[in-house]
N, C-alpha and C positions, 0 to 999 in steps of 0.2 A: 504495499499499500505506500502510496505517496503522500508526504505531508509537506504543508505549507504552513510559513509563519507571516503574521500581518503586523506591519508597525504602521502605527495612523495616528493623527490628531488633527483636530479641529477646534479653533477658538470662534466659537458662535455661543449665543444666550439661550441658556437651558433653564426653562422656568421652574420644572421641578425636579432636581436632581435625582430625590427620591425614589420616585416614579420611574426615570430612566434606571438607576440602576436595577432597581427588580427586574425590568424588561429584558437588561442586558443579561441580567444572571441565567432568568430561564431560556432565553434564547439561547445562550453557549451550553446551558445543560443541553438542551435539546439537540444541539450540534454535536454535543461530544466535544467541545471545545476548551481547551485548558488557556490558561494566559494571566495576563495583570490589565485591568479597565480601572480608570480614574474617572470620574464625572464631578463635575465642579458647576457652581452658575455661569461660569466662563467658558464651559466646552469639555471634551472628550479629548481622552489620551488613551490609547490600547497598544498592546502585543496580544496578540492570540494565535495558537495553533491546531491544526488538526487536517483531517484528510481535506485532500485538494478540491473534491465534490461539495463538503460542509463547509469549507472557507467562502465558495463559489456562494452558496446560500445565504452564508453570515452577511456576506456584502449586499446582496439582492436584498435582504431586510433592513440594512441599513440605509440604503437608498432610497425605501420607499417611506423612511420616517425623514419630513422635510428638511430640519434643521442639520443631520446628518449627511444630505446629500454634496454631492462634488467635493467629496474628500480623496485625499492622494494617497491610496495605500502603497507602500513599498513591501514587495514579497519577497521572500528568500525560501529555499530550500528547508523544512522541517525534518527533524529527526522522530518525531513522536513522544518524544522525551523531553522537549526543551524545556517545559514547565512540570512540575510536579503536582500542581492543582490547578482551581479556576480563584481568582480574586479580582471582585467586582467592590470598590469603595466609591466613598461620597466624600469627595476634600473641598477644603476651602478655595485651590488652585490645581491646575492640573499637571503639576511637575513636581514640588517637594512638599506641597500642605504648607509652605513656609513662605512664598512670595507675593503671597496678595497684599500684604502692606507695601509693597512696590509701588502700588497705583497705576499700574501699566496695562492698558488695554491694547494689545497687539490688533483690534481692529480699528483702531483709532491712532495709534503711534507705533510704528515699527520700522527696522530699516528696510532699505531698498533690496530687492533680492537678487542675488547672483547665481546665473544656473550653473550647473557642473561645467559646461561647455566654456562657457565664460572664465570661471575660476582658472580651468585647464591652460586657456589662452592668454590669460595674464600671466602666470607662470612662465610658459612659453616663450612669451615676447620679453620678458625679462621686467615688467612693468613695476614700478614701486608701490608697494600697498603694505599695509600691518594687517596679518593674520591672526586672531586672538582665538585660543581653543576655550571654549566656554564649556567643557565638560570636568568633572571632577579630577584631581591631581591624579588617581588611582587608573583613572582612565586611560588617559592621554601616555602613562608609562611603557605601555605595549605599543603606542603606535600613535602617529602625529604627521601634519604636514611639514615640506620643509621650511624652515625658517619661522616655525610657528611661535607665537608670543603662548607659554604655558603659565598661567596664573597658577599661583599657589593656593587654589581653594580645595577643602576636602569637601565641600558640599555647597551645590548651586544658590543656595540662600547666602552664603558669604560673600558673591560676588562685589557688593557694595564696597567691602573692604579695600580691594584692589583698584575702586575708579578713580583714584589720584593719579597712580601711574597711566590708566588707561588714558587719562583725558589728557596727557602730554604727547598723544600720537596724533598731531593736528597737521604735518604735512605732506601726508599721502591718506588714501583712504583705508578705512578699517573694514576688515572682512571677518565675521565671528562664523564660528561653525561650530557644530554639537552631531550628536549622532545621526537623529532623522529630523531635526529641523526646530523641535517644538520650545527648545530652551532660548535657541537664538529668538525667536519672535518676542520674546519676554527681555533678552539680553541687550537687543539693541533700541529697544525701546526706554531701557532704563539710561542708556548712553546719549541718548537723544534728549530725555528728558531732565539729563545732567550737562547741558550744553555741547556734546559733541554734535557735527554735524554730516561729515561724509561717511555714512555708517553704512554698510552692506551686511548682508546674511547669506549665506550660503542656502540656496532654494533646495528643500527636502533633505539636507543633511549630507554627512559624511558617506552614508551607507549608497546614496545616488551615486555621488562622485564615484568612488571606488567599484561601483560596478559596471562604469562606464571605462573608467580609467585606473585598471588594477595596477600598482606598483607604480604608480606615475607622480609623483610630488607626494603621496603618502606614502610614508615610511612603515613598515611593522605592522600589527596586524587591527581590526577594530572591535575593541572591548563593547559586549551588548550585555544586558541584563537577563540573562536567560542561563540554562545549564551548558549551552555552547560556550558562553565566557567571550571565545573569543571568533571574529568571521575574517577570512580571507577570502577575497575575489579572483584570485591566480593562487598557483601552486606555490606554498614555501619553498619547494625543491629549484624554482626559477631563480636564475640568476640575479634578475633584479630585485627579488625579495632579500629585505633587510631586517635583521631583529632587531629592533630599539629596546625593547624589556632589558632590566639589567636585575639580576640578584639582588636582593636586599642585603645579604651577607658577604658574598664575594665579587660580587659586580659584573660576573661572566654574563655573557649573553642567554637570556632565558625568556621563555613567554609563557610559563607555567604559574599560574595565579593560585595561592593558598589564603585560608582565610584564618585571622589569628583564633587562636584555641582560646584564648581570655575570654570569657562571656560578657566582661563590661567593655570591650573594645570590639572583637570580632573584624579589626580592618581587613582590606583586603591587598593583599601584596605577592611581589614577582618574587618567587624563592626556586633554585636550581633544585632537580632532585637529589644531588650529591650533599648540597648545604642542609637540605628537609631532613636527610636519615640522621644528619650532625646535631639537630635542633629538633628533638620530640620530645616533648609537645611542643610546635610552633607558636612563635608568640614575636610580637613587633622585636627587632632589636634595638630600636630608638627609644622603646618604651611605648608602652600601651596607652591608648586614649582614656580617660576616665568614664 
């Protein structure tokens, strides 16, 4: 049986998030889909997996609900085991349940869209621009764009703390990137709200760029929030593939993520097999978070 994974979001007014939550839960259960769906007054953000035929029925049902029409679904091959269960929750926002207080509505204020083709052309032409990775720090450790600015934020809600350094990027366009695009919609709005002007966002995220241009200007693999952990869009045995991840203990190249075993921490870190064998139970070498 062939499986497919859908990654999607839409910023749109949802009048009754609790009712939509119940509908989504029943719909996914009837179709046998697993994954994570967040509903908020500002929209919906989801990743679901299921048999290809069932995914098709899910998309049909979504298109029959007017607020969720015209969603751009990012599709990738599934394993049938990408998610252990189904989670459907109502939150204050559709990203991290912690950025609603930014007061940013992407339907009113967001950065200009830059397509995957346009970003690739910018790289190829040598155009000057600043590319800012809006993902959490542990995500970009396994893969990121060339010359990317990688802010030290452990959670997206911490973005305001690095605004002072980003506001200094005034002599060239600023392009934000994230996995599927949902975080950039908010991030660029926040940058614009704080006085920045020439701000772009990679349309439909890194996943769309890598599908079109594997191993071209994006180095390493793409971190994803399911049991696959990492995605690559071309063989890691190709000469163009570069392992950018580094073991937190020995700093040797590695793409193996391990969860810290400290229940108060559970930070996601890269650790090679040799060091993991030496450090069991595995905990953060630089100290765990409280």
